[in-house]
N, C-alpha and C positions, 0 to 999 in steps of 0.2 A: 468544496469536493472531497470526499471520503479518504481516509489516510489510513496506510497501515505503517502500525508503527515499528514491526520489525523489519520491515523493509525500509522505513522512513519516505516513504514516497506518497503523493497525490496520486489519487486513483479516479479518473473521469468515468461517469456512466452509472449504471444501475449496481454494480458487482456488490455481492456479499460477502466474498471472500476474493483475497489478494491472488492475482493472476500470477504473482511470480513465486509465492510461496505457498498460498491456498490457506493460508491462515485468516480469521475473520476479519474484518475491515470496522475500524469505529465508526461514528455517527462524525458527520461533519460541526465542526466549533460552533455553538450555537443552537445547533439543532436545524439549521438550516444551510441549502445548499449555496455556496457561495460562486457569483459567475465565473465563468473560466475567459481568459482572453483569446483563448484559441476556436477556433470553428467547431462546432460538436459533430464529431464522428463516432457512428455507433461502431461498437468494438463487439458484438454481439449481432449474430441474426435470428430473426424466428423462424424455427422450423415450421411451425404451425401456419403461417404465412407461406412458404414455401409449397408447401402439401396442398394447401388451399388454392394455390394461383395451378398448380399442376394439374390439380383435381378438376378445376374450372376447364383449362385448354383441354383437358381430356375427353370431359364429356361433349362438349362443344364440337369436336373433332369428331367423334362418334354418333353426335345427331347430324349432325351435317353429312355424315357418311349414310346414315341411312337415309335421312330426307330425300339426299339425291339418287339413290335407288330407287324409290319409290317413287318421283316424279318423272323419272327417265328410261324407268322399265328396266329388262334383265337381259337386255341384247344391245343395247347399245355401246357403240364401240370405243373401248377405253374407259369403260366402267371399271374394268377390273381392279384398280388402283385404288378405288373406295373399298372395295371389299377386303384389301390388305390393309386397311387404316390400321388394324390392332398392333400391326409391326411397326409402324411409325409410333403409335404410343407406346408401345413396350419401348423402345429404344430411347425415347424422350423421357420415361421415368428412369431409365439406367442412367441417362448423363445427369441428370438432375441430382438424383442419390447417392450418384460417386460424387457430384460436386460436394453435398452435404458432409459425407463420410470421410472424404481426406482432406477439402479444400486445398489440394496442392498437384500440380500437373493434370490438372481437370482437362486442359486442352488436348493433351498429349493421351490421354485415356479413351477420349472422347473419338480422337482418329483411330484409335487402335480398335474400339468399339464398331467402327464404320467400318474398316479394309477388311476384320473378322468375320463380322457377319456378312458382309458383301461377298466376301470371296468364297463363302460356305454355299450360298445362294446360289452363287455363279457354276459352280462344282455341279452342285445339284441339277440346275440348269441343263447342263450341259450332256450330264447322264442321262436325265430326259428326253436327250434328243436336240437340243438347243431349240424351244419354241421362243425365247429370247427375254422370258417375263423377268429374269434377274435384272436385267440392264435398261429395261424398258420401266418396271415399277418397285422392285425391291430398292435398289440402287438410289433414285431418288426420294423414294418414300422415304431411306434411312437417313442421309442427306438432309432434308428438310425439316425432319422430327429432330436430328441432332441441331441444328439451327436453333429451333425454337428454344429446346431445353439450354441452349448456351443463354439465351435472350432471357429465358427465366431465370438461371442463376445470375447474370451480370443485373438483371431488376433488382431480384430480392438480398443479394449478400455484398459483403463490401469488397469490392475486387480493387487493386490498384491499377494505375494506368501501363504500366507493363504488360499486364495481364489483359488489359483492355487490345493493347496490340496485337498477341499474339492469339485473341478471341476474334479479331478482325482479319486476321492473313486465314485462319483457320475458315471462317464462315465463307470469304472468297474461295478457297479450295472444295470446298463442300459444293458451292452452289456452282462451282467451273467443271465439275466431274461429271454430272449428268449432261451438261450442255455440250463438252467435249465429245460424247456418247450420242447426241442427235446430230452432232457436225459431221460425225465418221458416219453417221447410219447405220446405226449398231443397235438402234432401238424401233421397234413396231409402231409407237404410237408416240406424235411429240410433246404430248399436254404433260405428262408429268416432270418430265425433265426442264419445260420452259417453266413450271409453276416452281418448281426448284431453285431454278437461276433467279427470277425475279423476286423471291422469298429472301436469298440470299442478299441480293443487291437493297432490299428493303432492309433486312436487318444491318448492313452494313453501314447503311445512313443513320441507324437507330443508334448503335454502338457510337456514330461520330459526333451526333446529338448529345449522348449523356455526357462525355466527357472529351470532346475531340482537342480543345487546345490542349489540354493536358497529353492526348494519346500524339496528336503533333509532335510537341516537344520530345516526348520518348523517343518518338522513332527517328527524328532528327538526332538526337544522341546517339541512338544504337549507329547510325547510318552513319556518324562523323560529317553531318551537314549542316 
């Protein structure tokens, strides 16, 4: 491992400067990396990898939207959700870029984003005479795209068990909100809300598979059970 002579600590990874004092780190003794007895844990993440995954998902969503509109025509009931895919792509980018920039309180920022944009669209819908497009399309799109953004964040960034617990609960909350509107009869078409609920369950399963044992241990510790 490399070593910082100023801090007198060994540094794991590919750091060229000490993460504590920013001084240049020396080469490992003998010019070769000595094996560490601890598990290799990346201390940094690749922004290029994050943006690449985000771009691929965005392109796939846009192409799927265009394909569906070409195949099913313009007058199919419920096709309005596909014309609003730009909103979901924008929200997904905002969620991931917030995670890259601050790496703290990501779940809280995501919740604020969904609530703020959702309330603005609901008010706009109300001023337009309440045709119901905000609860039918906008809120499910915002929730589903935020879930996808959280999955990308968890996949490409180093997330602790405690953060996995927060992401899991936020995923459930985002998925249940459109389903609640559906059960209350506030939507004019059920498909967007149903898709968002199914995506929430899938994302929750993936989060548990990623680090399920650690998440359950952290949850038990927080609940004192």
